[in-house]
C-alpha positions as CSV (number, residue, x, y, z in Angstrom):
1,M,0.0,0.0,0.0
2,S,1.1,3.6,-0.4
3,N,1.6,6.5,1.9
4,I,-1.9,7.9,1.0
5,Y,-4.2,8.9,3.8
6,A,-8.0,9.1,3.1
7,V,-9.9,11.7,5.1
8,V,-13.6,11.5,4.7
9,L,-15.5,14.7,5.8
10,A,-18.8,13.5,7.2
11,G,-20.1,16.6,9.1
12,G,-23.0,18.8,8.6
13,K,-26.6,18.7,9.8
14,G,-28.3,17.6,6.6
15,E,-31.0,20.2,6.9
16,R,-31.5,20.3,3.1
17,F,-32.2,16.5,3.2
18,W,-35.3,17.0,5.4
19,P,-37.6,15.1,5.8
20,K,-35.3,12.1,5.0
21,S,-32.5,13.4,7.3
22,R,-33.5,14.0,10.9
23,E,-31.8,14.2,14.2
24,N,-32.2,10.4,14.8
25,K,-31.2,9.6,11.2
26,P,-28.3,11.9,10.0
27,K,-27.6,12.4,6.3
28,Q,-24.3,10.5,6.6
29,L,-26.2,7.3,7.5
30,L,-28.9,7.5,4.8
31,A,-28.9,5.1,1.9
32,L,-29.7,7.4,-1.0
33,A,-28.1,5.7,-4.0
34,G,-28.0,2.2,-3.0
35,R,-28.4,-0.1,0.0
36,D,-25.6,1.2,2.1
37,S,-25.3,4.6,3.7
38,M,-23.5,7.4,1.9
39,L,-20.7,7.1,4.5
40,Q,-20.3,3.4,4.0
41,E,-20.3,3.8,0.2
42,T,-17.6,6.5,0.5
43,L,-15.5,4.2,2.7
44,D,-15.9,1.4,0.2
45,R,-14.6,3.7,-2.6
46,V,-11.4,4.6,-0.7
47,E,-10.7,1.0,0.4
48,P,-8.6,0.2,-2.7
49,L,-6.6,3.4,-2.3
50,T,-5.1,2.9,1.1
51,S,-5.1,0.6,4.2
52,R,-7.8,0.9,6.8
53,E,-5.2,2.3,9.3
54,R,-4.9,5.3,7.0
55,Q,-8.6,6.0,6.6
56,W,-10.1,8.6,8.8
57,V,-13.6,10.1,9.1
58,V,-14.0,13.6,10.5
59,T,-17.5,14.2,11.8
60,S,-19.3,16.1,14.5
61,A,-18.8,14.7,18.0
62,D,-22.5,14.1,18.4
63,L,-22.4,11.7,15.4
64,I,-19.6,9.4,16.7
65,D,-22.0,7.1,18.6
66,P,-24.6,6.9,15.8
67,I,-21.9,6.1,13.2
68,R,-20.5,3.4,15.5
69,Q,-24.0,1.9,16.1
70,S,-24.9,2.0,12.5
71,G,-23.1,-1.1,11.5
72,I,-20.5,0.7,9.4
73,R,-17.2,-1.2,9.4
74,E,-14.6,-0.3,12.0
75,V,-13.1,3.1,11.0
76,R,-11.0,5.7,12.7
77,L,-13.2,8.6,13.8
78,I,-12.4,12.2,14.7
79,G,-15.2,14.1,16.4
80,E,-15.3,17.9,16.0
81,P,-16.7,19.6,19.1
82,M,-18.4,22.1,16.8
83,G,-18.8,22.4,13.1
84,R,-16.6,25.0,11.4
85,N,-16.8,24.0,7.8
86,T,-14.2,22.3,5.7
87,A,-10.8,23.9,6.4
88,P,-10.8,23.2,10.2
89,A,-12.0,19.6,9.6
90,I,-9.0,19.0,7.3
91,A,-6.7,20.7,9.8
92,V,-7.9,18.5,12.6
93,A,-7.3,15.4,10.4
94,A,-3.8,16.6,9.4
95,A,-2.7,17.3,13.0
C-alpha cells in the first residue's frame, strides 16, 4: 500500500435533506443511492486506495456514537466539538 491517507469529511446537519434526514437519522447514514449509507459507500470507494489504518472520518462529536452503532465497518473517527466548515476539519485530520 502507499503512503496515502484518506480523510472522509462527514459533518453537517443535513438540513436540506429534510424530511429524510432527521436528528435520529443523520444524512451521513442515509442510503440514498444504494443499499448502504452514503458514508459506507464512500469508505468502500477509498478502500482500494489505502489501508484501513490510514482511513479517517471527520464528523461532529455528536455523530460518533450513531456512526459506530450504524453497522459501518470499523473506522478511525475524529469528532469535532463544533462544526466550522471544511478547512478546520481538514486541519484536525492533518494534525
